[in-house]
C-alpha positions in Angstrom: -0.1 -0.1 0.1 1.6 3.3 -1.1 1.1 5.8 2.1 2.2 9.5 1.7 4.4 10.5 4.5 3.1 13.5 6.3 5.7 15.9 4.3 4.5 14.6 1.1 0.8 15.2 2.5 1.6 18.5 3.1 3.4 19.0 -0.3 0.2 17.6 -2.1 -2.1 20.3 -0.1 0.4 22.9 -1.2 0.1 21.7 -4.8 -3.7 21.8 -4.4 -3.6 25.6 -3.1 -5.8 24.7 -0.3 -7.4 27.7 1.6 -5.5 28.3 4.9 -8.9 27.8 7.1 -9.1 24.3 5.0 -5.8 23.3 5.6 -6.0 24.4 9.5 -9.3 22.2 9.6 -7.5 19.1 7.8 -4.5 19.3 10.7 -7.1 19.3 13.4 -8.8 16.6 11.9 -5.8 14.6 11.7 -4.8 15.3 15.4 -8.2 13.9 16.3 -7.9 11.0 14.1 -4.3 10.2 15.4 -5.7 10.4 19.1 -8.7 7.9 18.2 -6.4 5.5 16.6 -4.2 5.8 19.3 -6.7 4.9 22.3 -8.2 2.4 20.1 -5.0 0.5 19.3 -4.3 0.5 23.2 -7.1 -1.4 23.6 -6.2 -4.4 21.2 -7.0 -3.2 18.0 -4.2 -2.5 14.8 -5.1 0.2 12.8 -2.2 1.6 10.7 -1.6 4.8 12.1 0.2 6.4 9.0 -2.7 5.2 6.5 -4.9 7.1 9.6 -2.6 10.0 9.1 -2.6 10.6 5.6 -5.9 10.0 5.0 -7.0 12.5 7.6 -4.5 15.2 6.4 -6.1 14.8 2.7 -9.8 14.2 3.2 -10.7 17.7 2.2 -8.1 17.6 -0.6 -10.3 19.5 -3.3 -12.7 21.0 -1.0 -11.0 24.5 -2.0 -11.6 23.2 -5.8 -15.4 22.4 -4.9 -16.0 26.0 -3.9 -15.9 27.1 -7.4 -17.1 23.9 -8.9 -19.7 22.5 -6.7 -18.2 19.3 -7.3 -18.5 16.3 -4.6 -15.5 16.9 -2.7 -15.6 13.6 -1.1 -15.7 11.6 -4.4 -13.5 13.9 -6.6 -11.0 13.9 -3.7 -10.7 10.3 -4.1 -10.1 10.3 -7.7 -7.5 12.8 -7.4 -5.8 10.7 -4.9 -5.8 7.7 -6.9 -4.8 9.3 -9.8 -1.5 10.5 -7.9 -0.8 6.8 -7.0 -2.6 6.8 -3.5 -5.7 4.3 -4.5 -6.2 3.4 -0.9 -6.0 6.7 0.5 -8.5 7.9 -2.1 -10.8 5.1 -1.1 -10.7 6.6 2.5 -11.2 10.0 1.4 -14.1 9.0 -0.8 -15.7 8.3 2.4 -15.3 10.5 4.6 -18.7 12.2 4.4 -20.5 8.8 4.0 -19.1 5.3 4.6 -19.1 2.8 1.6 -20.4 0.3 4.7 -20.9 0.3 8.2 -20.7 -2.9 10.6 -21.3 -1.9 14.3 -20.3 -4.8 15.3 -17.2 -5.3 13.2 -13.5 -4.2 13.9 -12.7 -0.3 13.8 -11.8 0.7 10.6 -9.5 3.6 9.2 -12.6 5.0 7.1 -14.9 5.3 10.2 -12.2 7.1 12.4 -11.3 9.5 9.5 -15.3 10.3 9.2 -15.4 10.5 13.0 -12.8 12.9 13.2 -14.2 15.1 10.6 -17.5 15.1 12.1 -16.0 16.3 15.4 -13.9 19.3 13.9 -15.9 22.5 13.1 -13.2 24.8 11.5 -10.6 24.3 13.7 -12.1 24.0 16.8 -13.3 20.6 18.3 -16.9 20.4 19.3 -19.6 17.8 19.9 -21.0 15.7 17.4 -24.6 17.4 17.9 -23.1 20.7 17.4 -21.2 19.6 14.3 -24.1 18.3 12.8 -26.2 21.3 13.8 -24.0 23.1 11.8 -24.0 21.1 8.5 -27.6 20.8 8.7 -28.1 24.6 9.0 -25.9 25.2 6.0 -27.3 22.7 3.8 -31.2 23.0 5.3 -32.4 24.1 1.6 -31.0 20.9 0.1 -33.3 18.2 -1.4 -32.9 15.3 -3.0 -29.7 13.2 -3.3 -27.8 15.5 -1.1 -30.9 15.9 1.6 -30.8 12.1 1.6 -26.9 11.8 2.0 -27.1 14.4 4.7 -30.0 12.3 6.9 -27.7 9.3 6.3 -24.5 10.9 7.5 -26.1 12.1 10.6 -27.6 8.7 11.7 -24.0 7.1 10.9 -22.1 9.4 12.6 -24.0 8.5 15.8 -23.6 4.9 15.3 -20.0 5.6 14.4 -19.2 7.4 17.7 -20.9 4.7 19.8 -19.0 1.9 18.2 -15.4 3.8 18.5 -15.8 5.0 21.8 -16.3 1.6 23.2 -12.8 1.0 22.6 -11.4 4.4 24.1 -10.5 5.4 27.8 -12.2 8.7 27.6 -15.6 10.0 26.9 -16.6 11.8 24.0 -16.8 15.1 26.3 -13.2 14.8 27.2 -11.9 14.3 23.6 -10.5 18.0 23.3 -8.5 17.5 26.7 -6.8 14.6 25.2 -5.3 16.8 22.6 -1.8 18.7 22.0 -2.1 22.3 21.5 1.6 22.8 21.1 1.5 19.7 18.2 -0.9 21.2 16.6 0.9 24.5 16.2 4.0 22.6 15.0 2.3 20.8 12.4 0.6 24.0 10.9 4.3 25.3 11.1 5.9 22.6 9.0 3.0 23.0 6.6 3.5 26.8 6.1 7.1 26.2 5.5 6.6 23.8 2.6 3.8 26.2 1.3 6.3 29.0 1.2 8.9 26.8 -0.6 6.2 26.0 -3.3 4.8 29.1 -4.1 
């Protein structure tokens, strides 16, 4: 499986000219996903942390472009990463809004961790699942048809993923942000900015 390193992910993000707020969001989502992975693995599971890191950092890789094109950024992000030689990462990115499949009794998966981590981060802040879903529903409240159906499914799915993942974690959903390292977040953001400066 071809997995880009953290630095390679930052280079891909810089190449795609991601807006700063989307970069900040992506780094925070990665931080949450890595914390979840560490806790889940400490409970006897074996999620690939490098796989989680790359998929979380790149989950919104075509989001900036989608603001102009109105494309489905989950789908096109998956396609873009496959074209760049990262099909496994692309498959996870394609599922960060809605999973392809969900088994509440199965082993925790990378797709579930990345999907859920994204649902816990509003801009750059870790919020409750309820707050994040309320924001999404308000933003897209006029949506109907396929998008409306995907939003309804996403809300049901996110709640089920949360229940599944937190069965394997030593802290509650409300305590998630208490376990994040602020200094680590700032270091990652600074690392990205240095790479971005070199590429412009």
